[in-house]
NUDREN-44238 format. One line per 4 residues: number of its first residue (from 1); their letters; for each residue x, y, z of C-alpha. Coordinates in pm, 1 decimal. Layout:
REM NUDREN-44238
NUM> A> X/Y/Z  ...;
***
This chain:
REM NUDREN-44238
1> MDSQ> 10800.1/18531.0/-2670.9  10681.8/18607.9/-3025.3  10330.0/18486.5/-2958.5  10210.7/18497.7/-3319.3;
5> SSIS> 10490.1/18274.2/-3449.0  10473.0/18053.5/-3138.1  10100.2/17994.8/-3184.4  10152.5/17876.6/-3541.2;
9> DLRL> 10387.5/17608.2/-3404.1  10170.1/17517.2/-3104.7  10110.5/17142.5/-3068.5  9745.7/17036.6/-3065.8;
13> TGGD> 9748.4/16726.1/-2849.1  9443.7/16786.8/-2629.4  9200.6/16597.1/-2848.3  8929.3/16859.3/-2796.9;
17> LCLD> 8904.2/17229.2/-2876.8  8856.5/17341.8/-2517.3  9147.3/17123.4/-2398.6  9373.7/17267.2/-2667.8;
21> FINT> 9269.7/17610.7/-2542.4  9367.6/17513.8/-2187.9  9704.9/17408.5/-2329.0  9793.9/17754.9/-2459.5;
25> VPHR> 10021.7/17780.9/-2155.0  10365.7/17636.9/-2247.6  10418.6/17460.4/-1914.1  10165.4/17432.5/-1632.5;
29> FKPE> 10433.0/17346.8/-1375.5  10669.4/17626.5/-1485.0  10471.6/17953.1/-1505.7  10794.0/18141.8/-1571.2;
33> EGDY> 10788.0/18001.5/-1925.3  10516.2/18252.7/-2007.2  10194.2/18234.8/-2204.1  10116.7/18190.9/-2572.8;
37> LQSF> 9824.7/18431.7/-2539.8  9917.3/18794.6/-2481.5  9635.6/18978.2/-2659.4  9300.4/18934.5/-2830.8;
41> RDIT> 9481.1/18902.8/-3163.9  9664.3/18599.2/-3026.6  9331.2/18429.4/-2961.4  9212.9/18480.4/-3319.0;
45> AWYH> 9554.4/18357.2/-3436.2  9497.2/18045.5/-3225.5  9154.8/17994.2/-3382.7  9319.8/18023.6/-3723.3;
49> HIQG> 9582.3/17767.5/-3618.7  9323.6/17511.4/-3507.3  9085.0/17601.0/-3792.9  8817.9/17660.5/-3530.9;
53> MTPK> 8657.8/17951.9/-3716.0  8624.2/18048.6/-4079.3  8885.0/18294.2/-4212.5  8600.6/18541.0/-4277.6;
57> TIQT> 8487.2/18527.1/-3913.4  8844.2/18572.8/-3788.6  8894.8/18874.3/-4016.0  8570.6/19026.3/-3888.4;
61> LDRL> 8673.5/18978.3/-3525.0  9018.8/19125.7/-3590.8  8857.3/19432.9/-3747.8  8625.3/19470.0/-3449.5;
65> AKSY> 8921.2/19439.9/-3212.1  9105.7/19712.1/-3401.9  8801.1/19940.4/-3390.5  8725.1/19871.8/-3023.2;
69> PQKA> 9061.3/19803.0/-2853.2  8933.7/19861.2/-2499.1  8647.8/19616.1/-2548.9  8888.3/19364.5/-2705.0;
73> AQVF> 9115.0/19392.2/-2400.5  8820.0/19324.1/-2169.2  8716.7/19018.9/-2371.5  9076.1/18895.8/-2368.4;
77> TKSI> 9085.0/18917.7/-1988.7  8767.5/18708.4/-1973.4  8924.5/18460.5/-2216.9  9217.1/18399.5/-1983.9;
81> QLRE> 8980.3/18369.5/-1688.5  8775.8/18112.8/-1883.0  9088.5/17918.2/-1972.7  9204.3/17897.7/-1611.6;
85> LLYQ> 8852.2/17810.8/-1498.1  8840.4/17518.7/-1743.1  9185.7/17409.3/-1631.2  9073.5/17389.4/-1268.3;
89> ICLQ> 8755.0/17202.8/-1360.6  8938.6/16953.0/-1582.2  9209.4/16909.4/-1319.6  8943.1/16790.5/-1076.8;
93> VTTG> 8799.5/16561.6/-1342.9  9140.1/16394.5/-1394.4  9145.0/16293.8/-1027.3  8785.4/16172.9/-1026.0;
97> KAPA> 8673.8/16455.6/-799.3  8376.3/16685.9/-841.0  8464.4/17035.0/-967.0  8417.9/17316.0/-715.8;
101> PHDL> 8054.4/17438.8/-714.2  8160.2/17802.5/-758.4  8364.0/17705.6/-1067.0  8060.2/17536.6/-1221.0;
105> ITLS> 7846.5/17841.5/-1147.7  8100.5/18067.0/-1319.1  8123.3/17836.2/-1620.8  7743.8/17832.3/-1637.6;
109> TYIA> 7744.3/18210.4/-1685.5  7979.4/18177.4/-1984.4  7759.9/17903.6/-2132.4  7436.8/18096.0/-2073.5;
113> EAYT> 7583.7/18405.0/-2239.7  7690.3/18197.4/-2540.3  7349.2/18041.3/-2599.4  7169.9/18371.4/-2539.2;
117> NMEL> 7350.8/18501.3/-2846.7  7271.8/18205.4/-3072.0  6979.3/18125.1/-3296.6  6867.9/17835.5/-3514.7;
121> SWQK> 6918.9/17869.3/-3889.4  6840.2/17632.5/-4174.5  7146.3/17499.4/-4357.9  7015.6/17427.7/-4708.3;
125> EQGR> 7324.1/17241.4/-4832.2  7332.3/17016.7/-4525.5  6956.0/16985.0/-4501.2  6940.1/17051.5/-4128.4;
129> LQLQ> 6909.2/17315.8/-3860.3  7219.2/17455.9/-3694.1  7284.1/17682.7/-3398.3  7478.7/17991.3/-3501.7;
133> FNAP> 7578.4/18317.2/-3338.6  7322.7/18576.5/-3438.6  7572.1/18859.1/-3500.3  7951.0/18911.9/-3506.5;
137> ALEQ> 8081.4/18994.1/-3158.9  8422.7/18994.7/-2994.2  8283.0/18766.0/-2724.8  8246.9/18487.9/-2983.4;
141> VNWH> 8599.0/18371.3/-2899.0  8473.2/18282.0/-2550.7  8126.7/18162.3/-2647.8  8270.4/17908.4/-2889.4;
145> IAQH> 8496.5/17762.5/-2619.8  8214.3/17758.7/-2363.9  7998.2/17568.8/-2611.2  8268.0/17303.8/-2662.7;
149> ALQL> 8331.9/17282.1/-2288.2  7963.5/17211.2/-2229.5  7968.3/16930.2/-2485.9  8280.5/16774.2/-2335.6;
153> LTNG> 8173.8/16799.9/-1971.9  7818.8/16673.8/-2026.2  7854.2/16425.5/-2313.2  8226.9/16362.8/-2343.2;
157> PLKQ> 8438.8/16068.5/-2224.5  8547.6/16228.4/-1896.7  8726.9/15912.4/-1783.1  8967.0/15973.5/-2071.7;
161> VKQC> 9063.1/16322.2/-1950.1  9419.3/16310.6/-1816.3  9701.7/16543.6/-1719.3  10051.1/16505.5/-1859.4;
165> PGCG> 10294.4/16455.4/-1566.7  10565.9/16628.5/-1766.1  10415.7/16965.6/-1856.2  10072.0/16960.7/-1695.4;
169> WIFL> 9879.0/16980.7/-2021.1  9530.5/16827.8/-2028.1  9439.7/16572.9/-2295.9  9192.8/16302.6/-2395.7;
173> DKSK> 9343.8/15955.3/-2379.7  9200.0/15792.0/-2691.2  9436.8/15493.9/-2688.0  9274.0/15149.0/-2708.7;
177> NSSR> 9379.4/15039.5/-2359.7  9376.7/15387.8/-2201.8  9752.0/15367.4/-2146.0  9854.4/15706.1/-2282.2;
181> RWCS> 10053.4/15891.0/-2018.7  10208.7/16189.4/-2194.8  10067.4/16481.0/-2390.7  10306.0/16366.7/-2663.4;
185> MATC> 10571.0/16096.0/-2683.1  10769.7/16328.6/-2909.6  10810.8/16586.2/-2632.0  10741.1/16497.6/-2268.6;
189> GDID> 10765.4/16124.5/-2341.7  11112.4/16161.9/-2491.8  11227.6/16388.4/-2208.1  11122.4/16121.8/-1958.5;
193> KVTR> 11308.7/15852.3/-2153.1  11627.6/16059.2/-2157.6  11594.5/16139.9/-1784.8  11550.3/15773.8/-1689.5;
197> FQQR> 11841.5/15673.6/-1913.6  12068.2/15928.4/-1744.5  11956.9/15812.6/-1400.4  12036.1/15449.9/-1486.5;
201> NKKR> 12382.6/15549.3/-1608.0  12451.1/15739.0/-1283.9  12357.9/15433.4/-1077.8  12593.9/15214.3/-1280.6;
205> K> 12880.1/15453.9/-1213.6;
***
């Protein structure tokens, strides 16, 4: 898989940054289909794709990764661990169950680390205070996701968190009557339509 080109084509159907991060696995029910994320550079490419960081920040992180490849590899490993942790937590949420206590403890460490490295700064143009990371660091790729996960899991519409039965992706159902079933009607929805059509034709024969 050419991860860089694949990431640029990656569908963003999660409805939230941390859910789109969870969905960087092509198919949750078919692990043999691989992974969009193979290196730290893939994560910054993903941030570029979702416009989740400024181009300047991404360039800075890429330079740091090039200068400290071993550190970048360690951060990447933690990124994948964070992604799978969030997947397990959200999977429990979709079934109305409480996430495993040890998963919440682990997520808390990511969140605590993120906020330990943030400080308030005055945004003159916006006329308000804003939390920002106090210095460029490779770990920012994880801190940013942890921050969004905290917002979703504490203040988000958790009843709208669902799992696509086709590919296993996690998404927010923002439809008016909460009837959305698929991550996308253009992909898994269409596949289901074709499958049911073929099954009906077989029965007729």
